[in-house]
Residue, then its C-alpha position, 0 to 999 in steps of 0.5 A: x655133122x658130128x653124129x655121122x662123123x665124130x669131131x673133137x668136142x663131141x659127147x657120146x655115150x657107150x650103149x653097153x656101159x652107159x658111160x659118157x665119152x668125150x672126143x679129144x682127138x682124131x688120129x690116123x695110123x700108118x695104114x690110114x685108118x682113122x681112129x678117135x682118142x676119147x676120154x672115158x672116166x678120166x682114162x684115154x682110149x683109141x677106137x676105130x671110127x666104125x667100131x665107135x659109131x656102132x657101139x656109141x650114141x651121139x649126145x651133142x657138142x660139149x659146152x666147153x671148147x677144147x681151146x679153153x681147156x688150158x686157159x689160165x687167169x692172170 
């Protein structure tokens, strides 16, 4: 479930700044700590999952699939 375990394509809101956040990637550092790559107002950041879950609120899944982001018309 995305609310308990963030996934690519999720939409969250930062509780303090009231800014929508889009999860665009999940990565692990050498230590094995899972981090999220997210887009906040066209700037990209990394955050540890625990920090993210305690400071953000889950809104739902994005209507756009990440696979469709780079589709082009013929």
